[in-house]
N, C-alpha and C positions, 0 to 999 in steps of 0.2 A: 293516522289511517292508515286505509286498507291497502294496498297497492292493486285493488281490483277498483275503485273510485278514482285513482286518478286517468289521465286521459290516457285508456285503453284505445276512445272511439277520436280520437283528436281527427281534427280536418281540417288538411293543407289546402290551401288555394293560390300560387303564385298566380300575378298580375302583371304578365309579359305587357312591354309597352308592345305599339303598334301590332298587337297580334289576338285570336278569337283566342275570346276564354270558354270554355266548357267545359262542366258543372255535374258531376253525377245524378243524376234526374231529372236532369232537365231537356229539356224537348229538343234546342236547338242551341249552335252554340250564341254568346252573345257580345258582339262586336264593341271593344274597350280600343279608346284613343286614351293613356295613359300623360298627365305633363311629367316632360321634360324635370328633371331635377336643374339646370339649367332651364331662367322662366324667358331667354329670351330665342327662341325659336326653336323646332321641336327638332331632333334627331335621335338615330339609334341609340340606346340603353343599352349598353351589354355592363353582367357582373363583372368589376374589375381586379376581384379574386378569382381564380380554378384552385389557384394548387402552392405549394411552397417549393423553390428551386433549391434554397437553401439562409442561413441566416439563423441568429437566437430565435425561439421559442418563448415567449411565457404567455403567462396564465395570468390574465390580468379582467380587471371588468370593464364594459365599454357599455355606449349606450340601447343596448338590445339586451338583457336579462340575460337571454339562455347563450351569450357568444362570449364568450371568456379567453380563446387562444387567441395571442398574437405575434407577427412576427417585428421584434425591436434592431434598430441602428440607434447608436448612439458618435457622438461626438467624439468616440475617446480615438480611434483609429481607424485610417481610411479606408483598410485591406479589409476589416473588418464592415459587411454590406449584410443586405440583406437581399432576395428574391422569388418571386414568382412569376406566375403565366397568371393572363387572366381566363375567366369563360371563352372557348372560343363561337370569335364571328359570327349570328347568321347566316346560313348560306344565302340568306334572303335579301339581304341587305345590299343596295343600292346608291345607298347616298355617298357624298364625299367626305362623310365626316363621322363619325362615333364617338358616344360619350361614354370610358369606363368609371360604374361607380364602387368608390372603397368605404368604409367603415374606418376610419385611419381619429389615433388622437397622436396629440403633441406636445411635447411643455412646456411651460410657459416659465418664459427667465429672464430676468431683466439684463443679463446677458447673451445676443441672442447671437444663433449659432447656425452656419448653411447646412443646408440640406444638400444633394445633384440626385435629379428623376434621369434615369436612362431609361428609352422606351425601343427594344432592336438594339440594344449594344446603343446607340444615338443617349448625347447628351444632350434633355431639349428643352429642362428645364431649374433652376435652381431657385429656390425655399429659402425662409429663416423663420425658428421658433423667435413667437410672438412673443412680446414684453409683457401685453395685460390679458387678461383673461376676460372674453367678451364677446358674450351671443351675437349670433351676424354671420357675416359671407368676408370672408379674406380672397381677392384676387390674383393670381402668381400668373402670370404672363410669361411663358415662354418661346420657345425657336421654332421658326420651321410650322409657324401653326399650329403648333401648340398649345393650349392654353388650361387655366386649371382653376378652378374654385374653391375654396372649400369655406361648409357649411357649417358653422358649434353650435351644435344644438345644445350642451351638454358640457357645462363646468365642473371638473370633479371634486367627490372632496377635498383635494390636493391641489386646487387651483388652474390644473389643465383643465388643454382644450376638447374637447372631445366632437366627432363628426360627420357630417359624409363628403367627402372628395369627388368634383366632374372634373375628371381628365379629359380633353376635346383632341383628337389625334385625326389627320387628315389621311389621305386615301393612300399615301405614302409609305406609314406607316403596321397596317393590317391587310387581311387575304381576308375572303368569305371564307367561312369551316374552319378556321387555325386562329388560336390563342394567340395572341399579343405575351413577351417577354417584358417588364418589368425590372428593375432594381432601384435599388434607394441607399446613397453613401453619405454619410457625416466627416465632420469634418476631421483630424489625424490632432485636435486641441486638445486631448488630454483630458478633457471635461464630458459627464454624462447625461448632459443634456441631450433627450432621443425623441426619438421618434418611431411608430407603430404603426401594421396595417392590419386588422381585426381578419384572420381567418375566416370569413365565411363570404359567401358569394350574396353581394346583396343585389337583389331582387323585389320589386313590389308585390307585399303580399295578405293574405286577408285568415288569417287562424283562430278560430273554434277552439277553447280550451273549459272543463268543467273542473270545477272549485272541488276539491271533496271534503264537503263542509255542508249545514242544514243550519239555516238561520231563524227565530222566531219570528212571526208575524200573526198580525191577529185575524191571516186570511188560512194559516199553517202555517206548515215549514217549506222556505225557500230553497232551490239549491242556487249558487249562483254562477253563470255562464260568464266565461274571461272573454273576453274580443281582444284579439290582439290586430293592427293593422303598421304593414311597414309601408310609408308613405314616403312616393321621392317626387315632390309636385307642389304647387300653391298651397298654401291651406284651402280645404275643400269640405264641402258637406257630406257626413257622409251619417245611415241611418241605414237601423237592422230593427226589423220587425218581428216579431211571433206572436201565436193566439192568447199570449200571456203578460210578453211584455216588448217595449222598444225603445229604441234609443236613437235618440235626432240628435246630432252634434260636429262636430268640426274635428279635423285630421291636418293635420302638419308635416310638414318635412322630416322623418325619423320612423324612430319605434314610436306610438301611441296604443295605448290600450284603456278600455272602461267594459263594466262588467253589468250585463243581466242579470235579473232576479226573476226566477220562473219558479211553475211549483215542484215540490218536492214529488220522487217515482218511488214505488217499491218496484219496478219492472225497468226493462228496457225499455224506451220510449224515443221514437223518430224526432223530432221535435224541425218542422220547419222554421230555418230564418231567411226571410227578404230584403239581401242589401242595396244602396242605392251608394257608388262614390262616384260625383260627379257626375259624367254623363254614363256609366257602367253602372247598369244591372243586373240582377241574379238571386238566385237563390242558392243556400246551401242547409242540407240534410247531414244534423249536430243526433249522433245518437246519446240522450241524458241516457247517464249512468247511475241505478242505486246508488246512497251513499248509507256506510254502515251509522248511526247515530252515536257522536262520541257529548258528554260534559265538561264543554272547557269551559275553567276558570279561569280569566283577564288577572290578573298582581300587576298592580303598577306602581312601580320602586324603583328608588334611585338607587346606585352601587355608590359607597363608599369609599374610594383611593386617594389617601391626600399625597401630594406628592410627583403625582405619576402625569397630568396634564395639568395643575394647579399650585398655589403653592394656599398652603393651608388657611390661611385667613380670608383668600380668593373663595377654595372652595366651601367652605366656609358659608359666604354670599351664596354660592350656586341655591345651598341646601338650604337656606334660610328664603331664595326664591322659589324653589319645589315646594315648599309650606303652602308659600300664601295661595301660589297660581292651585293647587290641591283642593283650598279653601274656598274656590271661584268657581272650580271645575264640581264639585262635590255638592256647590249652593246651584249651579247650574240643569244636575240630574237631581236636583230630589222630588219634582213629583214620576218619577221614574218609581218603574217594583223595586222591595229592595232591592234581589238582587242583582239592578241593572242602575245600580248607582254608583258613583265614582269615590273608590277608598284608595288612600296614599298608605304606602309601605315605604315610612324612611328606615335605610337599611342605620344603624347601630342607633342610640341614643345622644350623642355628642355635639352633633347641631340644633337638634329638637332641644336641649338642656340649654343652653348657650343661647339660640332664638328666646326659650322663658327668661334669660337673666339681662339680658339685654337691649331687647327690643321695645318699642311703646309699650303700656301696659296697656292698651286698645287690640294690641295685634295680640299679647301673647295670650289674651283673654278668646280671642276668636279661638286660636291654636288652642289653651285649652278644653273650649267646649266642641272643637273638631276630636280631640279626644274621646270625650265624654263622648261624643254619637257614634264611634264608630268612624268619622273619614278620617281620621288617620290611626290606622291600628302600629302601635308601637313593637319595638324589636329591645328584646333583653341585652341584647350587650354594646355593651360600651360604644365598640368599634371591631372594625377586626385586627382583633391583635394576634399580637403572633404567639401565643400558648405555650411552643416549646420554649422563649425566653419568661418568663414571668413564674415567679415566687409561688407557693400555693398562698403567700398574703393576696398577691397585688391579683391572684386570679379572680377571686371571692371579692376583693370591696372594684371589683371593674361591673360588680352587678349592682354595685348601691345606687348608681345613678337613674340602674328602670325603676329598683324601691321604691327611691323615693318620689321620681315623676307618678308612680300609680298613685303611690299613696294622695300626692297635690291634685292628681284630678280624680279621684276616687276609681280609678280601675286598677286592672286585671294582670297584669303582662306574666301569659304564662310559655311565649314563642321564644326560640330566635335563631339567629341566622348570622352564618360564618360564611366569607364570598371572597375567590381570588386570595387563599389562603394555602397551601398546598400540605398542611399536617395538623396534624389537632392531639395534643396533650392529658392522658387520662383523669388526671386532676380535673380537666375541664366539667366534667359529670358531678360529682358531689357539687360542686362551687355552683355551677345551676341548678340542681334541683335542692339545694338550701335556700333560693333566690324564687322559689315556685316554679322553674322554666321546666314544663313537660316537655315540647317539643325541640327540637333542631335540624334546623335548614341549611345543607353544607353545599357549597356552589364552589369546589373545591381547581385548582388551574389545571394545564396539563400538562406532557409528557413525562421527562424523565425524573423530572424531579417528586411524583405520586409515587411511580414505580404502576403495581399493578391494581390498586386500589379503586379506581373506578371499574375495571373489567371484575372486580369481587364484589362492590356493592351500590354497584352503577343503579339507579331506582327497581333498587329494594331496600325497604322500609325495614329498621330491625333495631330493636330494644338496647341500649348503649349500656353497659354496667360498670356501675364503680366501680374501683378496688374490690374495697369490702363489700360488693355485692347487693348492699345495701339500700341501693339511689340505680333508679335507670330512668334516661330520657328517648322517648320514640326518638328515630334519627333518619331523616331522608336524605344521599349522597344525590346530586342529580349528576344523568351520566353522560351530560354535553358538558359539565364544568360552568366558573361562573357565567360566563358566555351567553350562554343556552338557560340560565337558569333566571 
């Protein structure tokens, strides 16, 4: 994708609660009253993060994809804490309380650990890490009129909780025009239970982005406009419409992402998008940028790695389940254009061979028919072989299962793949050529284990010749390694 196709004209519209909203191109401001993070009672909402004062900085995933930096504290030693300031409290605030809004993450652990929150040096609230991960609200009552509510919007892949913390502060802890100083300290428990504050000012906004891609459609090429909404209130209706497309949906508390398909453009064109969010209405002038046409081929494929995440028998069952699912998806796509039909690429022959040896007859026949029809595209390698440990005989015999399966299904196998292997011995070339393998794709490991291999050969197709010079295989090495292959 070309850099010019990426959101050069991104339009970022911030929606400050209880304030006027002005969008470029509008004749007059729009009055917007946004619902507060806390469902009961409107109050002034202020971004709870402004800048860091001290503490460990960790790059980590968050509920907002573009945000990845956080301040992290653990239950190791109480002398190691994190401290930061909020954004300045607006001069216009006249209420008795404000709500600071933070995006946070917290460890979920069977053994809860205590953390203490300090505001302007005063210990105002103690909270504990949750023992179970559930979406919803967690109330943490404090002292001296301080109150906090965490709305968990995401349970991440590690089972930990992330979401938005609303911290209500009475007038004694803040001054209009000035930021608020905050600090969190953990226990001296020698444990790694953690709490993090993401280093991002949290305020509601609508963001329009252009995806650098063209989509085929009967009406012609379409471009995708991505609409992102950071909403800090109850679920509410959100609509967006242009001359070519419209969106009518519901936004929930936190990060929301939607897509609009609009006709592709050859030159820069301004598209007027009318939006409505609750009682707020407005128009966004989004500049559509031309996209350089590219043909993308999506390869549906599974990685074969025995022992890294599961034992061999478990990996085998998972690989078998992939084959069954692939046939279902292929059947569902039969009515499409041939280029849009589902094709599955198992990595290695091992699991396919064991499926055909041990599964019921009807299942075996379905897989064989899928191979004959091209729904399942076979790989010439038996598995991801450590070729540096293989003798010549082992190298040659490793391709025999593919030859037998090719004969059984009446098909030709002429491609092979090696993934997640740092190196490949020269004897692999004559072994592949002897068994009719003409094409090899390689997704190697990263880092020190492969030297300058990717710098030299990454995404530079070449013919790999055998030591004798009589055989060669067209080889492509993925410059991103196996994780991006």
